[in-house]
SETIRO-6703 format. One record per residue (C-alpha): residue number from 1; residue in one letter; x, y, z. Coordinates in Angstrom, 3 decimals, padded with zeros to 6 digits. Example, Ala and Ser with C-alpha at 12.3 -4.5 7.8 and 13.67 -1.06 7.14 Angstrom:
% SETIRO-6703
    n  res      east     north        up
    1    A   012.300  -004.500   007.800
    2    S   013.670  -001.060   007.140
END
This chain:
% SETIRO-6703
    n  res      east     north        up
    1    X  -025.796   004.267   004.066
    2    X  -023.441   002.328   006.137
    3    X  -020.661   001.888   003.799
    4    X  -020.122  -002.716   003.618
    5    X  -017.022  -003.229   001.370
    6    X  -014.730  -005.679   000.424
    7    X  -011.508  -005.823  -000.419
    8    X  -010.374  -007.166  -004.110
    9    X  -007.291  -007.433  -005.907
   10    X  -006.679  -006.583  -009.443
   11    X  -002.797  -006.657  -008.890
   12    X  -000.829  -008.318  -006.021
   13    X   002.123  -007.078  -006.451
   14    X   002.473  -004.891  -002.848
   15    X   005.191  -006.518  -000.309
   16    X   008.276  -007.195  -002.070
   17    X   010.192  -006.705  -005.408
   18    X   011.945  -010.061  -005.398
   19    X   010.985  -012.741  -007.986
   20    X   010.410  -015.813  -005.590
   21    X   007.781  -017.689  -007.650
   22    X   007.523  -020.129  -004.416
   23    X   006.382  -017.129  -002.531
   24    X   002.729  -016.094  -003.133
   25    X   003.724  -012.606  -002.021
   26    X   007.053  -011.668  -004.480
   27    X   006.828  -010.102  -007.217
   28    X   004.911  -011.036  -010.767
   29    X   005.372  -010.037  -014.104
   30    X   001.468  -011.489  -014.737
   31    X  -001.166  -011.383  -012.945
   32    X  -002.207  -013.311  -010.161
   33    X  -006.027  -013.039  -011.512
   34    X  -008.750  -015.054  -012.300
   35    X  -012.031  -013.988  -014.603
   36    X  -014.624  -016.245  -013.674
   37    X  -013.702  -015.677  -009.842
   38    X  -013.889  -012.147  -010.462
   39    X  -017.419  -012.403  -011.942
   40    X  -018.120  -014.849  -009.434
   41    X  -016.757  -012.457  -006.532
   42    X  -018.572  -009.662  -007.826
   43    X  -022.122  -011.326  -008.367
   44    X  -021.529  -012.468  -004.821
   45    X  -020.903  -009.238  -003.330
   46    X  -024.062  -007.693  -004.986
   47    X  -026.297  -011.173  -003.955
   48    X  -025.012  -010.288  -000.253
   49    X  -025.985  -006.828   000.107
   50    X  -022.804  -005.387  -000.335
   51    X  -022.783  -001.326  -001.618
   52    X  -018.685  -001.330  -002.360
   53    X  -015.671  -002.342  -003.705
   54    X  -012.142  -001.307  -003.352
   55    X  -010.298  -002.242  -006.233
   56    X  -006.168  -002.277  -005.494
   57    X  -006.176  -001.521  -009.373
   58    X  -001.366  -001.481  -008.871
   59    X   000.381  -002.297  -012.276
   60    X  -002.516  -004.240  -013.793
   61    X  -003.405  -001.832  -015.923
   62    X  -001.810  -000.242  -018.888
   63    X  -002.493   003.324  -017.914
   64    X  -002.315   005.641  -021.296
   65    X  -000.645   007.995  -018.929
   66    X   002.882   005.215  -017.201
   67    X   001.816   002.361  -019.886
   68    X   005.595   001.260  -018.751
   69    X   004.734   000.002  -015.198
   70    X   001.674  -002.178  -016.738
   71    X   002.320  -006.339  -016.557
   72    X   002.887  -008.282  -019.915
   73    X  -001.553  -009.211  -019.469
   74    X  -002.261  -006.068  -017.630
   75    X  -006.219  -004.710  -018.220
   76    X  -006.419  -002.270  -021.148
   77    X  -008.505   001.029  -020.213
   78    X  -011.066   000.478  -021.618
   79    X  -011.764  -003.049  -019.719
   80    X  -011.387  -001.171  -016.500
   81    X  -013.641   001.217  -017.087
   82    X  -016.424  -001.554  -018.550
   83    X  -015.744  -003.293  -015.114
   84    X  -016.578   000.489  -013.241
   85    X  -020.061   000.298  -015.037
   86    X  -020.640  -003.219  -014.718
   87    X  -019.841  -002.905  -011.409
   88    X  -022.291  -000.101  -010.926
   89    X  -024.767  -001.730  -012.538
   90    X  -024.879  -004.588  -009.772
   91    X  -024.851  -002.156  -007.308
   92    X  -021.253  -002.259  -005.997
   93    X  -019.570   001.393  -005.638
   94    X  -016.005   000.483  -007.163
   95    X  -013.492   002.566  -005.393
   96    X  -009.827   002.984  -006.929
   97    X  -007.311   001.775  -004.635
   98    X  -003.732   002.801  -005.460
   99    X  -001.090   001.922  -002.406
  100    X   001.933   004.734  -002.499
  101    X   003.759   003.451   000.831
  102    X   007.140   002.127  -000.446
  103    X   006.233  -001.153   001.924
  104    X   003.857  -001.570  -000.776
  105    X   004.870   000.730  -004.208
  106    X   006.547  -002.394  -006.255
  107    X   004.079  -002.219  -008.605
  108    X   005.622   001.400  -009.742
  109    X   008.682  -000.629  -011.258
  110    X   011.351   001.253  -011.559
  111    X   009.301   004.667  -009.986
  112    X   009.382   002.657  -006.093
  113    X   013.108   003.519  -006.311
  114    X   012.681   007.292  -006.802
  115    X   010.495   008.220  -004.161
  116    X   010.178   012.024  -003.587
  117    X   012.102   013.269  -006.280
  118    X   009.970   015.158  -008.981
  119    X   010.221   012.467  -011.719
  120    X   008.388   010.456  -008.918
  121    X   006.196   012.880  -007.890
  122    X   005.053   013.799  -012.002
  123    X   003.968   009.876  -012.474
  124    X   002.182   009.610  -009.320
  125    X   000.107   012.925  -009.762
  126    X  -001.069   011.628  -013.365
  127    X  -001.922   008.239  -012.467
  128    X  -004.087   009.571  -009.369
  129    X  -005.836   011.798  -012.018
  130    X  -006.131   009.345  -015.110
  131    X  -007.278   006.528  -012.423
  132    X  -009.856   009.556  -011.697
  133    X  -010.822   009.972  -014.749
  134    X  -011.702   005.836  -015.489
  135    X  -013.988   005.660  -012.418
  136    X  -015.856   008.586  -013.365
  137    X  -015.411   010.797  -009.973
  138    X  -014.988   008.076  -007.705
  139    X  -016.482   009.841  -004.141
  140    X  -013.838   008.142  -002.531
  141    X  -009.646   007.218  -003.006
  142    X  -007.393   004.899  -001.379
  143    X  -003.970   006.109  -000.864
  144    X  -003.067   003.115   001.432
  145    X   000.625   004.489   002.798
  146    X   000.757   001.602   005.372
  147    X   003.854  -000.472   006.748
  148    X   006.252   001.921   005.663
  149    X   008.917   000.365   007.807
  150    X   012.197  -002.082   007.585
  151    X   010.872  -004.742   009.502
  152    X   007.480  -004.520   007.126
  153    X   010.249  -004.936   004.104
  154    X   012.486  -007.798   004.822
  155    X   012.560  -009.030   001.530
  156    X   012.936  -006.161  -000.567
  157    X   016.249  -005.756  -002.907
  158    X   015.802  -001.768  -001.697
  159    X   014.302  -000.807   001.608
  160    X   013.590   002.423   001.627
  161    X   011.908   004.838   004.043
  162    X   010.469   008.111   004.589
  163    X   010.485   009.651   007.684
  164    X   009.556   012.894   009.647
  165    X   007.880   015.237   007.362
  166    X   009.014   013.654   004.368
  167    X   006.764   010.967   005.009
  168    X   003.879   014.000   005.855
  169    X   005.148   016.489   003.189
  170    X   004.101   012.773   000.656
  171    X   000.988   012.051   002.172
  172    X   000.055   015.899   002.119
  173    X   001.113   015.767  -002.112
  174    X  -000.959   012.377  -002.768
  175    X  -003.976   013.212  -000.573
  176    X  -004.408   017.511  -002.496
  177    X  -003.945   015.381  -005.884
  178    X  -006.902   012.994  -005.265
  179    X  -008.702   016.043  -003.989
  180    X  -008.218   018.246  -007.368
  181    X  -009.966   015.130  -008.692
  182    X  -012.991   015.338  -006.746
  183    X  -012.255   012.635  -004.461
  184    X  -011.638   012.326  -000.954
  185    X  -008.686   010.733   000.134
  186    X  -008.235   007.342   002.442
  187    X  -006.331   005.699   003.833
  188    X  -004.631   003.168   006.347
  189    X  -004.407   004.118   009.814
  190    X  -001.548   002.221   010.971
  191    X   001.004   004.954   011.380
  192    X  -000.539   006.145   014.496
  193    X   000.532   002.612   016.185
  194    X   004.264   004.354   016.022
  195    X   003.849   008.149   016.171
  196    X   000.789   008.574   018.070
  197    X   001.165   012.298   019.312
  198    X   002.491   013.214   015.741
  199    X  -000.199   011.612   013.909
  200    X  -003.289   012.672   016.045
  201    X  -001.384   016.924   015.849
  202    X  -000.850   016.318   011.876
  203    X  -003.014   013.997   009.846
  204    X  -005.446   016.206   007.913
  205    X  -009.536   015.428   009.235
  206    X  -010.309   015.152   005.465
  207    X  -008.433   012.280   005.225
  208    X  -011.044   009.145   005.768
  209    X  -009.247   006.389   008.201
  210    X  -009.220   002.673   008.127
  211    X  -007.312   001.458   011.485
  212    X  -007.305  -002.488   011.137
  213    X  -007.212  -005.028   013.743
  214    X  -007.673  -008.725   011.922
  215    X  -007.789  -010.184   015.585
  216    X  -010.120  -011.051   018.369
  217    X  -009.170  -009.197   021.041
  218    X  -011.378  -006.587   021.880
  219    X  -011.263  -006.766   025.491
  220    X  -011.536  -003.079   026.550
  221    X  -014.709  -001.995   028.110
  222    X  -013.917   000.751   030.468
  223    X  -013.460   003.637   028.749
  224    X  -011.425   005.529   031.736
  225    X  -008.944   002.604   032.685
  226    X  -007.769   002.406   028.611
  227    X  -004.719   003.587   028.013
  228    X  -004.650   007.019   026.226
  229    X  -002.294   005.776   022.985
  230    X  -001.226   002.343   022.271
  231    X   001.656   001.244   024.745
  232    X   003.088  -001.409   022.216
  233    X   002.954  -000.340   018.528
  234    X   003.690  -003.562   017.086
  235    X   001.566  -005.486   019.973
  236    X  -001.486  -006.345   017.766
  237    X  -003.471  -007.316   020.864
  238    X  -003.950  -003.123   020.887
  239    X  -004.670  -002.195   018.348
  240    X  -008.323  -001.581   018.014
  241    X  -007.687   001.009   020.975
  242    X  -007.250   003.013   018.031
  243    X  -010.625   002.898   017.052
  244    X  -011.380   004.636   020.155
  245    X  -008.422   007.197   019.676
  246    X  -009.783   008.093   015.976
  247    X  -013.356   008.678   017.416
  248    X  -011.708   010.693   020.219
  249    X  -009.689   013.305   017.981
  250    X  -012.952   013.594   015.538
  251    X  -011.757   011.473   012.780
  252    X  -014.426   009.912   010.020
  253    X  -013.892   006.143   009.881
  254    X  -013.921   003.071   007.947
  255    X  -012.572  -000.099   010.127
  256    X  -011.041  -003.022   008.619
  257    X  -011.590  -007.092   009.510
  258    X  -010.112  -009.840   007.811
  259    X  -010.467  -013.526   007.554
  260    X  -006.715  -013.105   007.148
  261    X  -006.231  -014.970   010.711
  262    X  -009.662  -015.194   012.448
  263    X  -013.125  -016.103   010.255
  264    X  -014.667  -014.046   013.069
  265    X  -013.301  -010.892   012.658
  266    X  -015.069  -008.921   010.871
  267    X  -018.876  -009.069   013.361
  268    X  -016.588  -008.364   016.058
  269    X  -015.168  -005.348   014.734
  270    X  -018.520  -004.388   013.713
  271    X  -020.057  -005.219   017.035
  272    X  -017.290  -002.998   018.813
  273    X  -017.194  -000.390   016.165
  274    X  -021.273   000.309   016.577
  275    X  -021.177   000.351   020.463
  276    X  -018.216   002.270   020.810
  277    X  -017.206   004.729   017.861
  278    X  -019.795   007.800   016.986
  279    X  -021.997   006.666   014.565
  280    X  -021.846   009.943   013.027
  281    X  -018.167   009.282   012.038
  282    X  -018.760   005.665   011.482
  283    X  -018.940   005.421   007.356
  284    X  -019.267   002.015   007.187
  285    X  -017.120  -001.497   007.555
  286    X  -014.417  -002.760   004.929
  287    X  -012.994  -006.700   004.778
  288    X  -009.768  -007.756   003.574
  289    X  -008.862  -011.276   002.556
  290    X  -005.232  -010.490   001.854
  291    X  -005.375  -013.059  -000.978
  292    X  -005.163  -013.015  -004.984
  293    X  -008.469  -013.468  -006.764
  294    X  -007.174  -016.825  -007.873
  295    X  -009.642  -019.992  -007.766
  296    X  -007.080  -021.735  -005.348
  297    X  -008.360  -018.933  -002.562
  298    X  -011.940  -019.204  -003.977
  299    X  -013.372  -020.426  -000.597
  300    X  -011.175  -017.624   001.354
  301    X  -012.628  -014.949  -000.884
  302    X  -016.454  -016.236  -000.706
  303    X  -015.942  -016.859   003.133
  304    X  -015.242  -012.910   004.046
  305    X  -017.987  -011.897   001.988
  306    X  -020.440  -013.824   003.841
  307    X  -018.913  -012.750   006.803
  308    X  -020.113  -009.291   005.852
  309    X  -023.647  -010.874   004.684
  310    X  -024.430  -011.465   008.566
  311    X  -022.995  -008.729   009.450
  312    X  -025.434  -006.550   007.051
  313    X  -028.648  -008.564   007.718
  314    X  -027.900  -008.077   011.559
  315    X  -027.902  -004.488   010.881
  316    X  -030.284  -002.025   012.532
  317    X  -032.228  -001.563   008.481
  318    X  -030.983  -005.329   007.571
  319    X  -030.653  -005.911   004.324
  320    X  -031.068  -002.351   003.061
  321    X  -027.838  -001.769   005.351
  322    X  -028.376   002.088   006.589
END
């Protein structure tokens, strides 16, 4: 069964630890979340034959193991379990996401300043175990791990970057904890843009990959003419080539599109990947909006779901999405 997934934010504290209220992505001590829109969007996803929802949890849950990181109005663990059950009743597979990238870990509160210390490892281990239990043993667990660069932390009061072996050691620590909990680890793949040789040598094939390309550039039609690695890591026009390299290297993939910049991104991603990738390792597709779940962005969220619905309807098995 092909995965047709959409990412929804419960928390939105991932981009900066600076409290700048006029900036959408600035840190807030209360949720940017609307219950009514949440219900509408998840029902719309089910009605549109999506079959998975990826939940960005962050600090929007009052975890029993570490309630100190919770927002003022965070969900209780009971509320999270109820919502997970409701999603399953709708036919949506709920998958947790805790982003442990130092570029997106404002949600960790004081622990974002203790990265790679014994205290940090214990907290992360506790959170992965608790979330896995709250989700009733999910088959996938997204760990984020994207954009861990100085360029992606321009507004952070403290910039933290793991490099070389430390990045890999921490990734493997998180992945091992997910595996112990019975799930399969899942990450963003942009580390391959900047460190391709190291990435394809060291990345475990057990970790599901989500490369992401949000633009409309899918111009490579000749396998023999394309570069073997992306020639300009920060040139986003080339990012779609990583889908091909991941396929060559034997990784299972869930390619990721978004209507953040372009409304046609999802359909073009599905078309390109279905033509060019080994279907045995193409697990499905993920849609992202990168907007909080609030009424201001209702149309943006609905547009994203409609794009997936069109791709599902055009898939070989139609509404079954197989």
